[in-house]
Structures are given as structure tokens and as C-alpha cells.
PDB file of N, CA, C, O and CB in Angstrom:
ATOM      1  N   MET A   1       4.119   6.335  15.172  1.00  0.00           N
ATOM      2  CA  MET A   1       4.890   7.447  14.721  1.00  0.00           C
ATOM      3  C   MET A   1       5.941   7.024  14.942  1.00  0.00           C
ATOM      4  O   MET A   1       5.889   6.699  16.128  1.00  0.00           O
ATOM      5  CB  MET A   1       4.727   8.684  15.217  1.00  0.00           C
ATOM      6  N   ALA A   2       7.362   6.697  14.390  1.00  0.00           N
ATOM      7  CA  ALA A   2       8.471   6.282  15.120  1.00  0.00           C
ATOM      8  C   ALA A   2       8.633   7.779  15.802  1.00  0.00           C
ATOM      9  O   ALA A   2       7.905   8.722  15.492  1.00  0.00           O
ATOM     10  CB  ALA A   2       9.815   5.610  14.158  1.00  0.00           C
ATOM     11  N   ILE A   3       9.933   7.873  16.993  1.00  0.00           N
ATOM     12  CA  ILE A   3      10.296   9.380  16.945  1.00  0.00           C
ATOM     13  C   ILE A   3      11.303   8.811  15.838  1.00  0.00           C
ATOM     14  O   ILE A   3      11.696   7.729  15.402  1.00  0.00           O
ATOM     15  CB  ILE A   3      10.945  10.337  18.521  1.00  0.00           C
ATOM     16  N   GLN A   4      11.584  10.916  15.538  1.00  0.00           N
ATOM     17  CA  GLN A   4      12.590  11.100  14.455  1.00  0.00           C
ATOM     18  C   GLN A   4      13.587  12.035  14.836  1.00  0.00           C
ATOM     19  O   GLN A   4      13.737  12.560  15.939  1.00  0.00           O
ATOM     20  CB  GLN A   4      11.992  11.551  13.192  1.00  0.00           C
ATOM     21  N   GLU A   5      14.396  12.218  13.576  1.00  0.00           N
ATOM     22  CA  GLU A   5      15.782  13.059  14.686  1.00  0.00           C
ATOM     23  C   GLU A   5      15.360  14.478  14.533  1.00  0.00           C
ATOM     24  O   GLU A   5      14.748  14.715  13.492  1.00  0.00           O
ATOM     25  CB  GLU A   5      17.790  12.918  14.046  1.00  0.00           C
ATOM     26  N   PHE A   6      15.575  15.564  15.425  1.00  0.00           N
ATOM     27  CA  PHE A   6      15.636  16.705  15.382  1.00  0.00           C
ATOM     28  C   PHE A   6      13.820  16.905  16.382  1.00  0.00           C
ATOM     29  O   PHE A   6      13.546  17.954  16.965  1.00  0.00           O
ATOM     30  CB  PHE A   6      15.982  17.235  13.602  1.00  0.00           C
ATOM     31  N   GLN A   7      12.838  15.667  16.352  1.00  0.00           N
ATOM     32  CA  GLN A   7      11.820  16.123  16.848  1.00  0.00           C
ATOM     33  C   GLN A   7      12.273  16.008  19.217  1.00  0.00           C
ATOM     34  O   GLN A   7      12.962  15.377  20.018  1.00  0.00           O
ATOM     35  CB  GLN A   7      10.335  14.909  15.900  1.00  0.00           C
ATOM     36  N   ASP A   8      11.040  17.360  19.147  1.00  0.00           N
ATOM     37  CA  ASP A   8      11.212  17.061  20.683  1.00  0.00           C
ATOM     38  C   ASP A   8      10.212  15.956  21.085  1.00  0.00           C
ATOM     39  O   ASP A   8       9.171  15.558  20.563  1.00  0.00           O
ATOM     40  CB  ASP A   8      10.931  18.425  21.623  1.00  0.00           C
ATOM     41  N   VAL A   9      11.048  15.516  22.452  1.00  0.00           N
ATOM     42  CA  VAL A   9      10.644  14.599  23.128  1.00  0.00           C
ATOM     43  C   VAL A   9      10.426  15.030  24.505  1.00  0.00           C
ATOM     44  O   VAL A   9      10.545  16.212  24.829  1.00  0.00           O
ATOM     45  CB  VAL A   9      11.439  13.606  22.985  1.00  0.00           C
ATOM     46  N   ALA A  10      10.056  13.949  25.460  1.00  0.00           N
ATOM     47  CA  ALA A  10       9.676  14.156  27.172  1.00  0.00           C
ATOM     48  C   ALA A  10      10.464  13.269  27.797  1.00  0.00           C
ATOM     49  O   ALA A  10      10.812  12.250  27.199  1.00  0.00           O
ATOM     50  CB  ALA A  10       8.074  13.828  27.705  1.00  0.00           C
ATOM     51  N   LEU A  11      10.845  13.508  29.030  1.00  0.00           N
ATOM     52  CA  LEU A  11      11.769  12.555  29.603  1.00  0.00           C
ATOM     53  C   LEU A  11      10.814  11.851  30.232  1.00  0.00           C
ATOM     54  O   LEU A  11       9.923  12.617  30.596  1.00  0.00           O
ATOM     55  CB  LEU A  11      12.923  13.052  30.498  1.00  0.00           C
ATOM     56  N   THR A  12      10.499  10.195  30.662  1.00  0.00           N
ATOM     57  CA  THR A  12       9.556   9.383  31.045  1.00  0.00           C
ATOM     58  C   THR A  12      10.460   9.192  32.335  1.00  0.00           C
ATOM     59  O   THR A  12       9.922   8.422  33.131  1.00  0.00           O
ATOM     60  CB  THR A  12       9.099   8.114  30.032  1.00  0.00           C
ATOM     61  N   VAL A  13      11.924   9.777  32.843  1.00  0.00           N
ATOM     62  CA  VAL A  13      12.338   9.370  34.147  1.00  0.00           C
ATOM     63  C   VAL A  13      12.981  10.786  34.277  1.00  0.00           C
ATOM     64  O   VAL A  13      12.998  11.857  33.670  1.00  0.00           O
ATOM     65  CB  VAL A  13      13.332   7.916  34.322  1.00  0.00           C
ATOM     66  N   ASP A  14      13.639  10.055  35.696  1.00  0.00           N
ATOM     67  CA  ASP A  14      14.372  11.145  36.418  1.00  0.00           C
ATOM     68  C   ASP A  14      15.968  11.427  35.923  1.00  0.00           C
ATOM     69  O   ASP A  14      16.490  10.333  35.706  1.00  0.00           O
ATOM     70  CB  ASP A  14      14.358  10.728  37.988  1.00  0.00           C
ATOM     71  N   ILE A  15      16.659  12.245  35.741  1.00  0.00           N
ATOM     72  CA  ILE A  15      17.982  11.713  35.780  1.00  0.00           C
ATOM     73  C   ILE A  15      18.877  13.155  36.882  1.00  0.00           C
ATOM     74  O   ILE A  15      19.272  14.219  36.405  1.00  0.00           O
ATOM     75  CB  ILE A  15      18.624  11.461  33.815  1.00  0.00           C
ATOM     76  N   PRO A  16      18.956  12.871  37.915  1.00  0.00           N
ATOM     77  CA  PRO A  16      19.020  13.421  39.062  1.00  0.00           C
ATOM     78  C   PRO A  16      20.155  14.342  38.537  1.00  0.00           C
ATOM     79  O   PRO A  16      20.077  15.570  38.502  1.00  0.00           O
ATOM     80  CB  PRO A  16      19.227  12.457  40.328  1.00  0.00           C
ATOM     81  N   GLU A  17      21.201  13.614  38.138  1.00  0.00           N
ATOM     82  CA  GLU A  17      22.926  13.768  38.005  1.00  0.00           C
ATOM     83  C   GLU A  17      22.964  14.865  37.041  1.00  0.00           C
ATOM     84  O   GLU A  17      23.974  15.567  36.995  1.00  0.00           O
ATOM     85  CB  GLU A  17      23.887  12.297  37.351  1.00  0.00           C
ATOM     86  N   HIS A  18      21.884  15.111  36.197  1.00  0.00           N
ATOM     87  CA  HIS A  18      22.081  16.112  35.108  1.00  0.00           C
ATOM     88  C   HIS A  18      20.756  17.202  35.522  1.00  0.00           C
ATOM     89  O   HIS A  18      20.270  17.743  34.529  1.00  0.00           O
ATOM     90  CB  HIS A  18      21.977  15.299  33.368  1.00  0.00           C
ATOM     91  N   GLY A  19      20.205  17.535  36.678  1.00  0.00           N
ATOM     92  CA  GLY A  19      19.242  18.019  37.122  1.00  0.00           C
ATOM     93  C   GLY A  19      17.859  17.728  36.667  1.00  0.00           C
ATOM     94  O   GLY A  19      16.882  18.274  37.178  1.00  0.00           O
ATOM     95  N   LEU A  20      17.776  16.794  35.624  1.00  0.00           N
ATOM     96  CA  LEU A  20      16.416  16.735  35.099  1.00  0.00           C
ATOM     97  C   LEU A  20      15.016  15.480  35.186  1.00  0.00           C
ATOM     98  O   LEU A  20      15.106  14.256  35.089  1.00  0.00           O
ATOM     99  CB  LEU A  20      16.788  16.882  33.809  1.00  0.00           C
ATOM    100  N   LYS A  21      14.079  16.127  35.347  1.00  0.00           N
ATOM    101  CA  LYS A  21      13.272  15.277  35.502  1.00  0.00           C
ATOM    102  C   LYS A  21      12.100  15.181  34.698  1.00  0.00           C
ATOM    103  O   LYS A  21      11.704  16.089  33.967  1.00  0.00           O
ATOM    104  CB  LYS A  21      13.041  15.330  36.561  1.00  0.00           C
ATOM    105  N   ALA A  22      11.495  13.968  34.852  1.00  0.00           N
ATOM    106  CA  ALA A  22      10.532  13.125  33.911  1.00  0.00           C
ATOM    107  C   ALA A  22       9.535  14.574  33.260  1.00  0.00           C
ATOM    108  O   ALA A  22       9.311  15.698  33.709  1.00  0.00           O
ATOM    109  CB  ALA A  22       9.409  11.680  35.031  1.00  0.00           C
ATOM    110  N   GLY A  23       9.173  13.931  32.152  1.00  0.00           N
ATOM    111  CA  GLY A  23       8.469  15.358  31.907  1.00  0.00           C
ATOM    112  C   GLY A  23       9.264  17.015  30.771  1.00  0.00           C
ATOM    113  O   GLY A  23       8.669  17.777  30.010  1.00  0.00           O
ATOM    114  N   ASP A  24      10.901  16.967  31.216  1.00  0.00           N
ATOM    115  CA  ASP A  24      11.290  18.036  31.014  1.00  0.00           C
ATOM    116  C   ASP A  24      11.451  17.593  29.524  1.00  0.00           C
ATOM    117  O   ASP A  24      11.427  16.386  29.282  1.00  0.00           O
ATOM    118  CB  ASP A  24      12.405  18.563  31.904  1.00  0.00           C
ATOM    119  N   ILE A  25      11.604  18.445  28.564  1.00  0.00           N
ATOM    120  CA  ILE A  25      11.724  18.215  27.060  1.00  0.00           C
ATOM    121  C   ILE A  25      13.175  18.671  26.352  1.00  0.00           C
ATOM    122  O   ILE A  25      13.705  19.782  26.390  1.00  0.00           O
ATOM    123  CB  ILE A  25      10.511  19.061  26.361  1.00  0.00           C
ATOM    124  N   GLY A  26      13.650  17.428  25.683  1.00  0.00           N
ATOM    125  CA  GLY A  26      14.659  17.587  25.175  1.00  0.00           C
ATOM    126  C   GLY A  26      14.526  17.362  23.513  1.00  0.00           C
ATOM    127  O   GLY A  26      13.522  16.737  23.171  1.00  0.00           O
ATOM    128  N   THR A  27      15.526  17.850  22.337  1.00  0.00           N
ATOM    129  CA  THR A  27      15.392  17.166  21.203  1.00  0.00           C
ATOM    130  C   THR A  27      16.181  16.287  20.881  1.00  0.00           C
ATOM    131  O   THR A  27      17.301  16.230  21.388  1.00  0.00           O
ATOM    132  CB  THR A  27      15.341  17.798  20.351  1.00  0.00           C
ATOM    133  N   VAL A  28      15.671  15.251  19.790  1.00  0.00           N
ATOM    134  CA  VAL A  28      16.415  14.197  19.433  1.00  0.00           C
ATOM    135  C   VAL A  28      17.613  14.758  18.774  1.00  0.00           C
ATOM    136  O   VAL A  28      17.294  15.851  18.306  1.00  0.00           O
ATOM    137  CB  VAL A  28      15.669  13.259  18.607  1.00  0.00           C
ATOM    138  N   VAL A  29      18.786  14.500  18.547  1.00  0.00           N
ATOM    139  CA  VAL A  29      20.028  14.785  17.581  1.00  0.00           C
ATOM    140  C   VAL A  29      20.417  13.624  17.032  1.00  0.00           C
ATOM    141  O   VAL A  29      20.619  13.847  15.838  1.00  0.00           O
ATOM    142  CB  VAL A  29      21.266  15.396  18.235  1.00  0.00           C
ATOM    143  N   ASP A  30      20.615  12.561  17.276  1.00  0.00           N
ATOM    144  CA  ASP A  30      20.749  11.681  16.532  1.00  0.00           C
ATOM    145  C   ASP A  30      20.351  10.055  17.384  1.00  0.00           C
ATOM    146  O   ASP A  30      20.170   9.809  18.576  1.00  0.00           O
ATOM    147  CB  ASP A  30      22.184  11.954  15.980  1.00  0.00           C
ATOM    148  N   ILE A  31      20.326   9.194  16.191  1.00  0.00           N
ATOM    149  CA  ILE A  31      19.519   7.968  16.411  1.00  0.00           C
ATOM    150  C   ILE A  31      20.452   6.722  15.703  1.00  0.00           C
ATOM    151  O   ILE A  31      20.823   6.343  14.592  1.00  0.00           O
ATOM    152  CB  ILE A  31      17.891   8.160  15.668  1.00  0.00           C
ATOM    153  N   SER A  32      20.558   6.368  17.114  1.00  0.00           N
ATOM    154  CA  SER A  32      21.968   4.708  16.460  1.00  0.00           C
ATOM    155  C   SER A  32      20.897   3.985  15.354  1.00  0.00           C
ATOM    156  O   SER A  32      19.666   3.993  15.342  1.00  0.00           O
ATOM    157  CB  SER A  32      22.553   2.838  18.316  1.00  0.00           C
ATOM    158  N   GLY A  33      21.630   3.514  14.663  1.00  0.00           N
ATOM    159  CA  GLY A  33      21.501   2.645  13.513  1.00  0.00           C
ATOM    160  C   GLY A  33      20.218   1.688  13.553  1.00  0.00           C
ATOM    161  O   GLY A  33      19.352   1.707  12.678  1.00  0.00           O
ATOM    162  N   SER A  34      20.194   0.730  14.831  1.00  0.00           N
ATOM    163  CA  SER A  34      19.281   0.215  14.889  1.00  0.00           C
ATOM    164  C   SER A  34      18.057   0.623  16.675  1.00  0.00           C
ATOM    165  O   SER A  34      17.512  -0.078  17.527  1.00  0.00           O
ATOM    166  CB  SER A  34      19.975  -1.207  14.540  1.00  0.00           C
ATOM    167  N   ARG A  35      18.164   1.928  16.432  1.00  0.00           N
ATOM    168  CA  ARG A  35      16.732   2.963  16.806  1.00  0.00           C
ATOM    169  C   ARG A  35      16.760   2.385  18.563  1.00  0.00           C
ATOM    170  O   ARG A  35      15.765   2.275  19.279  1.00  0.00           O
ATOM    171  CB  ARG A  35      14.718   2.390  15.604  1.00  0.00           C
ATOM    172  N   THR A  36      18.037   2.112  18.911  1.00  0.00           N
ATOM    173  CA  THR A  36      17.411   1.374  19.990  1.00  0.00           C
ATOM    174  C   THR A  36      17.809   2.733  21.142  1.00  0.00           C
ATOM    175  O   THR A  36      17.156   2.986  22.154  1.00  0.00           O
ATOM    176  CB  THR A  36      18.192  -0.451  20.304  1.00  0.00           C
ATOM    177  N   THR A  37      18.878   3.385  20.730  1.00  0.00           N
ATOM    178  CA  THR A  37      19.429   4.533  21.285  1.00  0.00           C
ATOM    179  C   THR A  37      19.241   6.414  20.960  1.00  0.00           C
ATOM    180  O   THR A  37      20.144   7.032  20.396  1.00  0.00           O
ATOM    181  CB  THR A  37      20.670   4.124  21.046  1.00  0.00           C
ATOM    182  N   TYR A  38      18.589   6.757  21.194  1.00  0.00           N
ATOM    183  CA  TYR A  38      18.636   8.178  20.535  1.00  0.00           C
ATOM    184  C   TYR A  38      19.671   9.638  22.152  1.00  0.00           C
ATOM    185  O   TYR A  38      19.712   9.824  23.368  1.00  0.00           O
ATOM    186  CB  TYR A  38      16.204   8.636  20.102  1.00  0.00           C
ATOM    187  N   ALA A  39      20.251  10.208  20.791  1.00  0.00           N
ATOM    188  CA  ALA A  39      20.912  11.445  21.428  1.00  0.00           C
ATOM    189  C   ALA A  39      20.202  12.232  21.778  1.00  0.00           C
ATOM    190  O   ALA A  39      19.842  13.055  20.937  1.00  0.00           O
ATOM    191  CB  ALA A  39      21.710  12.120  20.785  1.00  0.00           C
ATOM    192  N   VAL A  40      19.635  12.352  23.286  1.00  0.00           N
ATOM    193  CA  VAL A  40      18.517  13.736  23.113  1.00  0.00           C
ATOM    194  C   VAL A  40      19.573  14.997  24.305  1.00  0.00           C
ATOM    195  O   VAL A  40      20.119  14.940  25.407  1.00  0.00           O
ATOM    196  CB  VAL A  40      16.221  13.169  24.043  1.00  0.00           C
ATOM    197  N   GLU A  41      19.361  16.036  23.182  1.00  0.00           N
ATOM    198  CA  GLU A  41      19.740  17.445  24.010  1.00  0.00           C
ATOM    199  C   GLU A  41      18.958  18.310  24.642  1.00  0.00           C
ATOM    200  O   GLU A  41      18.041  18.870  24.042  1.00  0.00           O
ATOM    201  CB  GLU A  41      20.276  18.294  23.305  1.00  0.00           C
ATOM    202  N   PHE A  42      19.238  18.551  26.043  1.00  0.00           N
ATOM    203  CA  PHE A  42      18.354  19.272  26.562  1.00  0.00           C
ATOM    204  C   PHE A  42      19.125  20.706  27.223  1.00  0.00           C
ATOM    205  O   PHE A  42      20.072  20.583  28.000  1.00  0.00           O
ATOM    206  CB  PHE A  42      17.591  18.333  27.563  1.00  0.00           C
ATOM    207  N   VAL A  43      18.690  21.820  26.885  1.00  0.00           N
ATOM    208  CA  VAL A  43      19.116  23.278  26.994  1.00  0.00           C
ATOM    209  C   VAL A  43      18.014  23.785  27.519  1.00  0.00           C
ATOM    210  O   VAL A  43      16.849  23.389  27.545  1.00  0.00           O
ATOM    211  CB  VAL A  43      19.540  24.032  25.710  1.00  0.00           C
ATOM    212  N   SER A  44      18.859  25.252  28.170  1.00  0.00           N
ATOM    213  CA  SER A  44      17.857  25.863  29.199  1.00  0.00           C
ATOM    214  C   SER A  44      17.065  26.891  28.040  1.00  0.00           C
ATOM    215  O   SER A  44      17.258  26.613  26.856  1.00  0.00           O
ATOM    216  CB  SER A  44      18.745  26.806  30.727  1.00  0.00           C
ATOM    217  N   LEU A  45      16.100  28.176  28.402  1.00  0.00           N
ATOM    218  CA  LEU A  45      15.921  28.981  28.065  1.00  0.00           C
ATOM    219  C   LEU A  45      16.695  29.759  27.128  1.00  0.00           C
ATOM    220  O   LEU A  45      16.502  29.926  25.923  1.00  0.00           O
ATOM    221  CB  LEU A  45      15.688  29.267  28.825  1.00  0.00           C
ATOM    222  N   ASP A  46      17.645  30.229  27.914  1.00  0.00           N
ATOM    223  CA  ASP A  46      18.816  31.197  27.311  1.00  0.00           C
ATOM    224  C   ASP A  46      19.818  30.235  26.346  1.00  0.00           C
ATOM    225  O   ASP A  46      20.964  30.652  26.180  1.00  0.00           O
ATOM    226  CB  ASP A  46      19.821  31.961  28.711  1.00  0.00           C
ATOM    227  N   LYS A  47      19.525  29.284  25.867  1.00  0.00           N
ATOM    228  CA  LYS A  47      20.186  28.531  25.281  1.00  0.00           C
ATOM    229  C   LYS A  47      21.393  27.572  25.301  1.00  0.00           C
ATOM    230  O   LYS A  47      22.034  26.998  24.421  1.00  0.00           O
ATOM    231  CB  LYS A  47      20.245  29.043  24.777  1.00  0.00           C
ATOM    232  N   THR A  48      21.475  27.637  27.114  1.00  0.00           N
ATOM    233  CA  THR A  48      22.702  26.899  28.173  1.00  0.00           C
ATOM    234  C   THR A  48      22.639  25.671  27.753  1.00  0.00           C
ATOM    235  O   THR A  48      21.483  25.465  27.384  1.00  0.00           O
ATOM    236  CB  THR A  48      22.494  26.882  29.907  1.00  0.00           C
ATOM    237  N   LEU A  49      23.336  24.685  27.610  1.00  0.00           N
ATOM    238  CA  LEU A  49      23.684  23.073  26.901  1.00  0.00           C
ATOM    239  C   LEU A  49      23.676  22.690  28.746  1.00  0.00           C
ATOM    240  O   LEU A  49      24.455  22.976  29.656  1.00  0.00           O
ATOM    241  CB  LEU A  49      25.778  22.736  25.585  1.00  0.00           C
ATOM    242  N   ILE A  50      22.815  22.177  28.702  1.00  0.00           N
ATOM    243  CA  ILE A  50      21.928  21.253  29.892  1.00  0.00           C
ATOM    244  C   ILE A  50      23.731  20.067  29.935  1.00  0.00           C
ATOM    245  O   ILE A  50      24.843  20.118  30.460  1.00  0.00           O
ATOM    246  CB  ILE A  50      19.650  20.097  28.960  1.00  0.00           C
ATOM    247  N   ALA A  51      22.880  19.091  28.939  1.00  0.00           N
ATOM    248  CA  ALA A  51      23.264  17.788  28.580  1.00  0.00           C
ATOM    249  C   ALA A  51      22.827  17.222  27.417  1.00  0.00           C
ATOM    250  O   ALA A  51      21.716  17.662  27.121  1.00  0.00           O
ATOM    251  CB  ALA A  51      22.954  17.003  29.462  1.00  0.00           C
ATOM    252  N   VAL A  52      23.235  16.456  26.671  1.00  0.00           N
ATOM    253  CA  VAL A  52      23.428  15.423  25.536  1.00  0.00           C
ATOM    254  C   VAL A  52      23.629  14.143  25.863  1.00  0.00           C
ATOM    255  O   VAL A  52      24.619  13.426  26.012  1.00  0.00           O
ATOM    256  CB  VAL A  52      24.472  15.697  24.738  1.00  0.00           C
ATOM    257  N   LEU A  53      22.152  13.981  25.961  1.00  0.00           N
ATOM    258  CA  LEU A  53      22.572  12.240  26.682  1.00  0.00           C
ATOM    259  C   LEU A  53      21.822  10.850  25.878  1.00  0.00           C
ATOM    260  O   LEU A  53      20.730  10.933  25.317  1.00  0.00           O
ATOM    261  CB  LEU A  53      21.815  12.121  28.627  1.00  0.00           C
ATOM    262  N   PRO A  54      22.619   9.622  25.949  1.00  0.00           N
ATOM    263  CA  PRO A  54      22.557   8.679  24.970  1.00  0.00           C
ATOM    264  C   PRO A  54      21.338   8.349  25.904  1.00  0.00           C
ATOM    265  O   PRO A  54      21.693   8.422  27.080  1.00  0.00           O
ATOM    266  CB  PRO A  54      23.882   7.592  24.566  1.00  0.00           C
ATOM    267  N   LEU A  55      19.651   7.917  25.719  1.00  0.00           N
ATOM    268  CA  LEU A  55      18.223   7.535  26.237  1.00  0.00           C
ATOM    269  C   LEU A  55      17.825   6.439  25.169  1.00  0.00           C
ATOM    270  O   LEU A  55      17.838   6.558  23.944  1.00  0.00           O
ATOM    271  CB  LEU A  55      17.058   8.920  26.287  1.00  0.00           C
ATOM    272  N   LEU A  56      17.428   5.214  26.019  1.00  0.00           N
ATOM    273  CA  LEU A  56      16.596   4.501  25.381  1.00  0.00           C
ATOM    274  C   LEU A  56      15.190   4.501  25.308  1.00  0.00           C
ATOM    275  O   LEU A  56      14.551   4.915  26.276  1.00  0.00           O
ATOM    276  CB  LEU A  56      16.854   3.608  25.643  1.00  0.00           C
ATOM    277  N   GLU A  57      14.589   4.075  24.248  1.00  0.00           N
ATOM    278  CA  GLU A  57      13.357   4.480  23.553  1.00  0.00           C
ATOM    279  C   GLU A  57      12.289   4.395  25.116  1.00  0.00           C
ATOM    280  O   GLU A  57      11.895   5.515  25.442  1.00  0.00           O
ATOM    281  CB  GLU A  57      12.901   3.201  22.000  1.00  0.00           C
ATOM    282  N   HIS A  58      11.911   3.484  25.860  1.00  0.00           N
ATOM    283  CA  HIS A  58      11.049   3.665  27.519  1.00  0.00           C
ATOM    284  C   HIS A  58      11.778   4.977  28.407  1.00  0.00           C
ATOM    285  O   HIS A  58      11.150   5.465  29.347  1.00  0.00           O
ATOM    286  CB  HIS A  58      11.339   1.908  28.717  1.00  0.00           C
ATOM    287  N   GLU A  59      13.145   5.503  28.034  1.00  0.00           N
ATOM    288  CA  GLU A  59      12.739   6.791  28.598  1.00  0.00           C
ATOM    289  C   GLU A  59      12.759   8.037  27.953  1.00  0.00           C
ATOM    290  O   GLU A  59      13.455   8.763  28.663  1.00  0.00           O
ATOM    291  CB  GLU A  59      13.391   6.995  29.576  1.00  0.00           C
ATOM    292  N   ILE A  60      12.354   8.670  26.966  1.00  0.00           N
ATOM    293  CA  ILE A  60      11.711   9.350  26.159  1.00  0.00           C
ATOM    294  C   ILE A  60      10.056   8.494  25.439  1.00  0.00           C
ATOM    295  O   ILE A  60       9.649   7.363  25.175  1.00  0.00           O
ATOM    296  CB  ILE A  60      12.930   9.690  25.112  1.00  0.00           C
ATOM    297  N   ARG A  61       9.501  10.152  25.382  1.00  0.00           N
ATOM    298  CA  ARG A  61       7.984   9.936  24.621  1.00  0.00           C
ATOM    299  C   ARG A  61       8.031  10.825  23.732  1.00  0.00           C
ATOM    300  O   ARG A  61       8.892  11.701  23.656  1.00  0.00           O
ATOM    301  CB  ARG A  61       6.591  10.141  25.450  1.00  0.00           C
ATOM    302  N   GLN A  62       6.982  10.641  22.895  1.00  0.00           N
ATOM    303  CA  GLN A  62       6.735  11.100  21.903  1.00  0.00           C
ATOM    304  C   GLN A  62       5.465  12.763  22.670  1.00  0.00           C
ATOM    305  O   GLN A  62       4.468  12.540  23.355  1.00  0.00           O
ATOM    306  CB  GLN A  62       6.115   9.617  20.824  1.00  0.00           C
ATOM    307  N   LEU A  63       5.989  14.364  22.230  1.00  0.00           N
ATOM    308  CA  LEU A  63       4.833  14.963  23.015  1.00  0.00           C
ATOM    309  C   LEU A  63       3.070  15.088  22.205  1.00  0.00           C
ATOM    310  O   LEU A  63       2.840  15.406  21.039  1.00  0.00           O
ATOM    311  CB  LEU A  63       5.471  16.588  23.367  1.00  0.00           C
ATOM    312  N   GLU A  64       2.371  14.834  22.948  1.00  0.00           N
ATOM    313  CA  GLU A  64       0.948  15.225  22.205  1.00  0.00           C
ATOM    314  C   GLU A  64       0.594  16.373  22.201  1.00  0.00           C
ATOM    315  O   GLU A  64       0.810  17.215  23.072  1.00  0.00           O
ATOM    316  CB  GLU A  64      -0.164  14.676  22.657  1.00  0.00           C
ATOM    317  N   PRO A  65      -0.122  16.520  20.974  1.00  0.00           N
ATOM    318  CA  PRO A  65      -0.798  18.438  20.786  1.00  0.00           C
ATOM    319  C   PRO A  65      -1.720  18.866  21.883  1.00  0.00           C
ATOM    320  O   PRO A  65      -2.157  20.015  21.816  1.00  0.00           O
ATOM    321  CB  PRO A  65      -1.957  18.763  19.225  1.00  0.00           C
ATOM    322  N   ALA A  66      -2.042  18.178  22.787  1.00  0.00           N
ATOM    323  CA  ALA A  66      -2.962  18.789  23.406  1.00  0.00           C
ATOM    324  C   ALA A  66      -1.917  18.997  25.562  1.00  0.00           C
ATOM    325  O   ALA A  66      -2.392  19.014  26.698  1.00  0.00           O
ATOM    326  CB  ALA A  66      -4.742  17.490  23.076  1.00  0.00           C
ATOM    327  N   GLU A  67      -0.617  19.089  25.076  1.00  0.00           N
ATOM    328  CA  GLU A  67       0.247  18.973  26.511  1.00  0.00           C
ATOM    329  C   GLU A  67       0.657  20.362  26.757  1.00  0.00           C
ATOM    330  O   GLU A  67       0.432  21.086  25.787  1.00  0.00           O
ATOM    331  CB  GLU A  67       1.695  17.936  26.466  1.00  0.00           C
ATOM    332  N   ILE A  68       1.100  20.848  27.592  1.00  0.00           N
ATOM    333  CA  ILE A  68       0.837  22.018  28.051  1.00  0.00           C
ATOM    334  C   ILE A  68       2.618  22.311  28.350  1.00  0.00           C
ATOM    335  O   ILE A  68       3.028  21.334  28.977  1.00  0.00           O
ATOM    336  CB  ILE A  68      -0.402  22.002  29.409  1.00  0.00           C
ATOM    337  N   ALA A  69       3.650  23.219  28.129  1.00  0.00           N
ATOM    338  CA  ALA A  69       4.787  23.456  29.067  1.00  0.00           C
ATOM    339  C   ALA A  69       4.732  23.613  29.926  1.00  0.00           C
ATOM    340  O   ALA A  69       3.701  24.147  30.335  1.00  0.00           O
ATOM    341  CB  ALA A  69       5.431  24.104  29.024  1.00  0.00           C
ATOM    342  N   HIS A  70       5.865  23.250  30.927  1.00  0.00           N
ATOM    343  CA  HIS A  70       6.145  23.934  32.286  1.00  0.00           C
ATOM    344  C   HIS A  70       7.255  24.213  32.618  1.00  0.00           C
ATOM    345  O   HIS A  70       8.142  23.367  32.733  1.00  0.00           O
ATOM    346  CB  HIS A  70       5.793  23.346  33.276  1.00  0.00           C
ATOM    347  N   ALA A  71       7.450  25.769  32.889  1.00  0.00           N
ATOM    348  CA  ALA A  71       8.807  26.050  33.261  1.00  0.00           C
ATOM    349  C   ALA A  71       9.539  25.764  34.609  1.00  0.00           C
ATOM    350  O   ALA A  71       8.731  26.028  35.499  1.00  0.00           O
ATOM    351  CB  ALA A  71       8.900  27.273  33.089  1.00  0.00           C
ATOM    352  N   ARG A  72      10.543  25.402  35.065  1.00  0.00           N
ATOM    353  CA  ARG A  72      11.225  25.367  36.531  1.00  0.00           C
ATOM    354  C   ARG A  72      12.891  25.639  36.210  1.00  0.00           C
ATOM    355  O   ARG A  72      13.276  25.608  35.041  1.00  0.00           O
ATOM    356  CB  ARG A  72      10.937  23.648  37.395  1.00  0.00           C
ATOM    357  N   THR A  73      13.705  25.868  37.162  1.00  0.00           N
ATOM    358  CA  THR A  73      14.619  25.898  37.076  1.00  0.00           C
ATOM    359  C   THR A  73      15.513  24.656  36.805  1.00  0.00           C
ATOM    360  O   THR A  73      15.019  23.528  36.819  1.00  0.00           O
ATOM    361  CB  THR A  73      14.722  26.488  37.850  1.00  0.00           C
ATOM    362  N   VAL A  74      16.765  24.858  36.572  1.00  0.00           N
ATOM    363  CA  VAL A  74      17.284  23.583  36.316  1.00  0.00           C
ATOM    364  C   VAL A  74      17.796  22.914  37.710  1.00  0.00           C
ATOM    365  O   VAL A  74      18.438  23.453  38.612  1.00  0.00           O
ATOM    366  CB  VAL A  74      18.437  23.718  35.240  1.00  0.00           C
ATOM    367  N   GLY A  75      17.244  21.373  37.600  1.00  0.00           N
ATOM    368  CA  GLY A  75      17.836  21.477  39.295  1.00  0.00           C
ATOM    369  C   GLY A  75      16.715  20.994  40.555  1.00  0.00           C
ATOM    370  O   GLY A  75      16.793  20.189  41.483  1.00  0.00           O
ATOM    371  N   GLU A  76      15.557  22.014  40.021  1.00  0.00           N
ATOM    372  CA  GLU A  76      14.558  22.192  41.391  1.00  0.00           C
ATOM    373  C   GLU A  76      13.980  21.115  41.358  1.00  0.00           C
ATOM    374  O   GLU A  76      13.139  20.839  42.213  1.00  0.00           O
ATOM    375  CB  GLU A  76      13.447  23.358  41.500  1.00  0.00           C
TER     376      GLU A  76
END
């Protein structure tokens, strides 16, 4: 199944300039017409915006039902 708008996804790469690590979960908020770039929003649990980033398909992945979420402080 293709990644859809408003779907939660996980990073597959670290993005240190925003304090994000592979495995962090964000929400797709826009998809380019060619489906090559995904705007993904990352927020903390208190709803503070961390970043909205244009990411390529290989930089994100769909979540699997058997996965478990993990909490950490941004930038750790």
C-alpha cells in the first residue's frame, strides 16, 4: 500500500539539525503530485512543532501493526 496523506510514518534516517532520529514518528501532511516528496510534520507529545520536512520515499517508511512506540527527549 502506498503512503497516504495524514498517515503516520517513521524516519529511516537521522536528521540531526532538527534533533530527529531514525524511528521517530511523524505525520504526512502533503504529498507532491509526482509522489516523490512527502511533507512530514513532527511534533512533541505536548504538541510543540519540531519540524515540517520535505522527505523522499526512502527517508520514511510505513508503520507495522506489531511495532511499539518509544519515547525520548528531542535531541537526545
